[in-house]
C-alpha positions in Angstrom: 0.1 -0.3 0.0 3.0 2.2 0.7 4.4 1.9 -3.1 0.8 2.7 -4.1 1.1 5.9 -1.7 4.0 6.7 -3.1 3.5 6.3 -7.0 0.1 8.5 -6.9 1.1 11.0 -4.6 -0.9 13.8 -6.7 -3.6 11.5 -7.8 -7.0 11.1 -6.5 -5.9 8.1 -4.4 -3.4 10.1 -2.5 -6.0 10.1 1.0 -7.6 6.3 0.4 -4.0 4.7 0.4 -2.8 6.6 2.9 -5.8 5.3 4.6 -5.3 2.3 3.9 -1.4 2.2 4.7 -2.5 3.1 8.1 -5.6 0.7 8.6 -3.2 -2.3 7.3 -0.9 -1.0 9.9 -2.7 -1.1 12.5 -4.4 -4.8 11.7 -1.6 -6.8 10.4 0.7 -6.6 13.6 -3.3 -7.5 15.8 -3.3 -10.3 13.5 -0.2 -11.6 14.0 -0.5 -11.4 17.3 -3.8 -13.6 17.5 -1.6 -16.4 15.4 1.3 -15.6 17.8 -1.2 -16.7 20.9 -2.6 -19.9 19.3 0.4 -21.3 18.5 1.4 -20.3 22.1 -1.8 -21.9 23.9 -1.3 -25.2 20.9 2.3 -25.4 22.7 1.2 -24.8 25.8 -1.8 -27.6 25.5 0.3 -30.4 24.5 0.9 -33.3 26.9 4.1 -35.0 26.4 6.6 -32.3 24.5 7.5 -28.7 25.7 6.0 -25.8 24.6 9.1 -25.4 22.9 9.9 -28.4 21.4 6.0 -27.6 19.7 6.5 -24.6 18.5 10.0 -25.0 17.2 8.3 -28.1 15.3 5.3 -25.9 14.0 8.2 -23.3 12.7 10.2 -26.2 11.2 6.4 -27.6 9.4 6.5 -24.2 8.1 9.9 -23.8 6.8 9.9 -27.5 5.3 6.7 -26.3 3.1 7.5 -22.7 3.1 5.2 -22.3 -0.1 1.9 -23.7 0.9 1.3 -21.1 3.1 0.1 -23.9 5.8 -2.5 -22.4 8.6 -1.6 -23.2 12.1 -4.5 -24.8 12.9 -3.2 -27.7 10.0 0.2 -27.7 11.3 -0.7 -28.4 14.5 -3.5 -30.9 13.6 -0.5 -32.6 12.0 2.3 -32.4 15.2 -0.6 -34.0 17.4 0.9 -37.8 16.9 4.0 -36.6 17.1 3.0 -35.3 20.9 1.1 -38.5 21.4 4.2 -40.9 20.0 6.2 -38.9 22.6 4.6 -40.7 25.3 6.5 -43.6 24.7 10.1 -42.8 26.1 12.1 -44.4 23.1 9.7 -42.4 20.3 10.4 -39.0 23.0 14.1 -39.7 23.2 14.1 -39.8 19.6 12.0 -36.3 18.9 14.6 -35.0 22.0 17.6 -36.1 20.2 16.2 -34.2 16.6 15.1 -31.3 18.3 18.9 -31.0 19.9 20.4 -31.2 16.6 17.9 -28.5 15.6 18.8 -26.1 18.2 22.7 -26.7 17.8 22.8 -26.0 14.4 20.3 -23.3 15.4 23.0 -22.0 18.1 26.1 -22.7 16.1 24.7 -20.1 13.5 24.5 -18.0 16.4 21.2 -18.3 17.7 20.0 -19.4 21.0 16.6 -21.2 19.1 15.5 -22.2 15.6 12.6 -20.1 16.5 14.9 -17.6 17.5 16.6 -17.3 13.4 14.6 -14.3 12.1 16.2 -14.8 8.7 13.1 -17.1 6.4 15.4 -17.7 3.4 18.1 -18.4 6.5 15.8 -20.2 8.3 14.1 -22.4 5.3 17.5 -23.2 3.7 18.8 -25.0 7.4 15.3 -27.0 7.9 16.0 -28.2 4.7 19.5 -29.7 5.8 18.0 -31.0 9.0 15.4 -32.9 7.0 18.0 -34.9 5.6 18.5 -36.6 9.0 16.1 -39.6 10.1 14.0 -38.8 12.5 13.4 -35.3 10.4 13.0 -37.1 7.2 10.1 -38.9 9.2 8.9 -36.2 10.4 8.2 -34.0 7.5 7.2 -37.0 5.3 4.4 -37.1 8.2 3.9 -33.9 7.7 3.2 -34.2 4.0 0.8 -37.3 4.3 -1.5 -35.7 6.9 -1.4 -32.3 4.7 -2.6 -34.1 1.5 -5.1 -36.4 3.6 -6.7 -33.2 4.4 -6.6 -31.6 1.1 -9.2 -34.4 0.4 
């Protein structure tokens, strides 16, 4: 909208584009805040994974399928079976190990956690590299199957 404002500032759309830009500027942070709140609430409701692990898996899901614009609700439904499976100590250890590798890679890049990586391209490249690991490859396949089943 700001582009429209800059290119048509002498035209009739001057006030309309300023108002549109202003309204969007107010609404977008509120909408993204609501989405963050709902994903945080979901992560806090996990039974076997920590909220941080849930948020990392959600971010990984988005990063593994970046062009699909998948709503959080769909991804969280596909990640819930991972939480359920983590009730088994052996499965929980596999998740912990895989997420330990993810977080370790993020720390080596200078970030505290994977979710702290603010550059989407950098985070997506890392996710794709990490998806070569055994558990992560399995996680990606299960997400893909779940998302395809949801489309039918």
